[in-house]
C-alpha positions as CSV (number, residue, x, y, z in Angstrom):
1,M,-3.6,9.5,-28.6
2,S,-7.0,9.5,-26.6
3,A,-7.2,9.5,-22.7
4,E,-8.6,6.3,-23.0
5,L,-6.0,4.4,-24.8
6,T,-3.5,6.1,-22.7
7,R,-5.0,4.7,-19.9
8,R,-5.6,1.3,-21.3
9,S,-1.5,1.4,-22.1
10,F,-0.7,2.3,-19.0
11,L,-2.6,-0.8,-17.4
12,A,-1.5,-3.5,-20.4
13,G,2.3,-2.1,-19.3
14,V,2.4,-2.2,-15.3
15,G,0.2,-5.5,-15.7
16,G,3.0,-7.1,-17.5
17,A,5.8,-6.0,-15.0
18,A,3.5,-7.0,-12.1
19,G,3.7,-10.8,-13.4
20,M,7.7,-10.2,-13.1
21,A,8.0,-8.5,-9.8
22,L,10.1,-10.5,-7.1
23,V,9.1,-11.6,-3.9
24,S,10.9,-10.9,-0.8
25,G,10.0,-11.5,2.5
26,A,10.3,-14.1,5.5
27,P,9.5,-17.8,5.0
28,G,6.6,-19.0,6.0
29,S,4.5,-15.1,5.3
30,A,2.5,-16.3,2.6
31,A,1.6,-19.2,0.4
32,E,4.1,-20.7,-1.8
33,P,4.4,-18.6,-5.1
34,G,2.8,-21.6,-7.2
35,D,-0.1,-22.1,-4.9
36,P,-3.6,-20.6,-6.1
37,A,-4.9,-18.1,-3.9
38,P,-8.7,-18.7,-2.7
39,A,-11.8,-16.8,-4.6
40,P,-12.6,-14.2,-2.7
41,A,-16.2,-14.1,-0.7
42,S,-18.8,-12.7,-2.7
43,G,-19.3,-9.0,-1.9
44,T,-15.9,-8.5,-0.7
45,T,-14.9,-4.9,0.2
46,V,-11.5,-3.8,0.1
47,V,-10.1,-0.4,1.2
48,F,-6.5,1.0,0.4
49,Q,-5.4,3.5,3.1
50,G,-2.1,5.7,3.1
51,D,-0.2,8.5,2.1
52,S,0.6,10.0,-1.5
53,I,1.6,6.6,-2.8
54,T,-1.8,5.4,-2.2
55,D,-3.0,8.5,-3.7
56,C,-1.9,9.1,-6.5
57,G,-4.0,11.5,-7.6
58,R,-7.4,9.9,-7.0
59,D,-10.4,11.4,-8.2
60,R,-12.3,12.7,-4.8
61,N,-15.4,13.5,-6.8
62,E,-15.6,9.5,-7.6
63,P,-16.2,8.1,-4.0
64,G,-17.8,4.9,-5.4
65,P,-16.3,1.6,-6.0
66,N,-14.2,0.1,-8.8
67,T,-14.0,3.5,-10.5
68,A,-10.8,4.0,-12.9
69,D,-10.5,7.8,-11.3
70,G,-11.2,6.6,-7.9
71,L,-8.7,4.3,-7.7
72,A,-6.0,6.5,-9.6
73,T,-3.0,5.3,-11.5
74,G,-1.0,3.4,-8.5
75,Y,-1.3,-0.3,-7.0
76,P,-4.8,-0.1,-5.7
77,L,-5.7,0.3,-9.3
78,L,-3.5,-2.7,-10.5
79,V,-4.7,-4.8,-7.7
80,S,-8.3,-3.8,-8.0
81,A,-8.0,-4.7,-11.8
82,G,-6.9,-8.0,-11.6
83,L,-9.2,-9.3,-8.9
84,L,-12.1,-8.0,-10.8
85,R,-11.0,-9.3,-13.9
86,E,-10.5,-12.9,-12.2
87,H,-13.7,-13.0,-10.6
88,P,-16.4,-10.8,-12.5
89,D,-19.3,-13.0,-10.5
90,R,-18.2,-11.9,-6.7
91,G,-19.3,-8.3,-7.0
92,L,-15.9,-7.4,-5.2
93,R,-15.8,-3.6,-4.2
94,F,-12.4,-1.6,-4.0
95,F,-12.0,1.6,-2.7
96,N,-9.3,3.9,-2.6
97,R,-8.8,6.3,0.3
98,G,-5.5,7.5,0.5
99,V,-4.8,11.1,0.8
100,S,-1.5,12.6,-0.2
101,G,1.1,13.8,2.6
102,N,-0.7,11.9,5.6
103,R,1.1,10.6,8.5
104,V,-0.5,8.2,11.1
105,P,-2.0,11.1,13.2
106,D,-3.7,12.2,10.4
107,L,-4.9,8.8,9.5
108,Q,-6.4,8.8,13.1
109,Q,-8.6,11.7,12.7
110,R,-10.1,10.8,9.5
111,W,-10.1,6.9,10.4
112,S,-14.1,6.9,11.2
113,D,-15.4,9.0,8.4
114,D,-12.7,7.4,5.5
115,T,-12.3,3.6,6.8
116,V,-14.6,2.6,9.3
117,V,-17.3,3.7,7.4
118,L,-17.5,1.7,4.4
119,A,-17.0,-1.8,6.9
120,P,-14.0,-3.3,4.7
121,D,-13.6,-7.0,4.8
122,V,-10.1,-6.2,3.8
123,L,-8.3,-3.3,4.9
124,S,-4.7,-2.5,3.4
125,I,-2.5,0.2,4.9
126,L,0.8,2.0,3.6
127,I,1.8,4.7,6.0
128,G,5.3,5.6,7.5
129,V,7.1,7.9,4.7
130,N,5.7,11.0,5.9
131,D,6.3,10.7,9.5
132,L,9.7,11.2,9.1
133,W,9.9,13.0,5.7
134,H,8.0,16.2,7.3
135,K,10.3,15.4,10.2
136,L,13.5,16.0,8.2
137,M,11.9,19.2,7.0
138,G,11.3,20.2,10.2
139,R,7.5,20.3,9.8
140,V,6.6,18.3,12.6
141,Q,8.0,16.3,15.4
142,G,7.5,12.8,16.6
143,S,9.4,9.6,17.5
144,V,9.7,6.2,16.2
145,E,7.7,5.1,19.6
146,D,5.0,7.8,18.6
147,Y,4.6,6.2,15.2
148,E,4.4,2.7,16.6
149,N,2.2,3.3,19.4
150,Q,-0.3,5.7,17.4
151,Y,0.0,2.9,14.6
152,T,-0.9,-0.1,16.9
153,S,-3.7,2.2,18.7
154,M,-5.6,2.9,15.6
155,L,-5.6,-0.8,14.8
156,E,-6.4,-2.1,18.0
157,E,-9.3,0.4,17.6
158,T,-10.2,-1.0,14.1
159,R,-10.2,-4.7,15.7
160,Q,-12.9,-3.7,18.2
161,R,-15.3,-1.8,15.7
162,L,-14.6,-4.2,13.1
163,P,-13.9,-7.5,14.5
164,K,-13.7,-9.6,11.2
165,V,-11.6,-7.3,8.9
166,R,-8.5,-8.9,7.5
167,I,-5.6,-5.9,7.7
168,A,-2.8,-5.6,5.5
169,V,0.0,-3.4,6.9
170,L,2.4,-3.0,3.9
171,E,6.2,-2.0,4.8
172,P,7.4,1.4,4.3
173,F,10.1,1.7,1.8
174,V,12.4,4.5,0.1
175,L,15.3,4.1,-2.2
176,R,18.5,6.1,-2.0
177,T,18.0,8.6,-4.7
178,G,16.3,11.7,-5.3
179,A,15.0,13.0,-1.9
180,V,16.3,9.9,0.1
181,D,19.9,10.4,1.5
182,D,21.8,9.6,4.7
183,R,19.9,12.2,6.9
184,W,17.2,9.3,6.5
185,F,19.0,6.7,8.5
186,P,19.0,4.7,10.5
187,E,15.7,5.7,11.7
188,F,13.8,5.1,8.8
189,D,14.9,1.5,9.3
190,Q,13.7,1.9,12.4
191,R,10.2,2.8,11.9
192,R,10.2,-0.2,9.4
193,A,10.8,-2.9,11.8
194,A,8.1,-0.7,14.0
195,A,5.6,-1.3,11.5
196,A,6.5,-5.2,11.4
197,R,6.1,-4.7,15.5
198,V,2.7,-3.2,14.9
199,A,1.2,-5.9,12.5
200,R,2.9,-8.9,14.7
201,R,0.7,-7.3,17.9
202,T,-2.3,-6.6,15.8
203,G,-2.8,-9.8,14.0
204,A,-2.3,-8.1,10.9
205,T,-0.7,-9.5,7.4
206,F,2.7,-7.5,6.8
207,V,3.7,-7.1,3.4
208,P,7.4,-6.7,2.9
209,L,8.3,-3.8,0.5
210,Q,11.8,-2.6,1.5
211,G,13.7,-5.7,0.5
212,L,11.6,-6.1,-2.5
213,F,12.8,-2.5,-3.8
214,D,16.3,-3.0,-2.5
215,Q,16.5,-6.4,-5.2
216,L,14.6,-4.4,-8.0
217,A,17.5,-1.6,-7.6
218,H,19.6,-4.1,-8.9
219,R,18.0,-5.0,-12.0
220,A,17.5,-1.1,-12.9
221,A,18.7,2.3,-11.5
222,P,16.8,3.3,-8.1
223,A,14.9,6.0,-10.1
224,Y,13.9,3.5,-12.5
225,W,11.4,2.2,-9.7
226,A,10.7,5.3,-7.7
227,G,11.9,8.6,-9.1
228,D,12.6,10.6,-6.0
229,G,13.4,7.8,-4.0
230,V,10.0,7.8,-2.3
231,H,7.0,7.9,-4.9
232,P,6.9,4.6,-7.4
233,T,7.2,5.3,-11.0
234,P,4.2,2.6,-12.9
235,A,7.3,0.1,-12.7
236,G,7.6,0.3,-8.9
237,H,3.5,0.0,-8.4
238,A,3.2,-2.9,-10.3
239,A,5.7,-4.3,-8.0
240,I,4.0,-3.4,-4.9
241,A,0.5,-4.8,-6.6
242,A,2.4,-8.0,-7.3
243,Q,3.6,-8.3,-3.6
244,W,0.0,-7.2,-2.4
245,R,-1.6,-9.8,-4.4
246,H,1.6,-12.6,-3.2
247,F,1.1,-11.9,0.3
248,V,-2.4,-11.0,1.0
249,R,-4.1,-13.8,-1.2
250,L,-7.3,-12.3,-1.8
């Protein structure tokens, strides 16, 4: 089977799954499910930032927008592909700038060169798993308060430099399987709550994911959605993409 056919098969499979993904969040956080999203403005630039869940092995040699290798194989590709198909006349531009292993301090170090320079109209961020995971492995230190304060500071600076940007804060999530065990709790839940507070304090859209994956884990085993409890499978990425589309409303 050719690489191109494999990619088309992947997109077809997860694209169908995305349409069936559950939506779970606070009432009033988004438009009603049946409401159509407004058409994006012409030339809208969207940047996806985060760690390996966003990175998905993207090709660093493809820095331009809207390339399959540059967007990789996860939820950034699925979101981008759907919107590009629906709005071929809008000149939309999508960039994946996730970097595997990143924590909030890593984002801060590369923020100007990897985010601000692209002048996004919509900025999507999923970060937080490694801030705890690396701590559990003894590689770094850092409290929930550090995570919240550093994240808030980064987004407040972004608001100053890009006053018109729409920001989406995606909730960190895990499932109890693979690498995720009792050591993660209750601190991981505290970090999820911190991400929600960051979104409120900085006027960002909060995209809830933990409740979504908890519901999905009742439909199939947790490893079906995230093999090691952290990194989504194609089905898990499709669920994130559907949730993103529902709450960000681009």
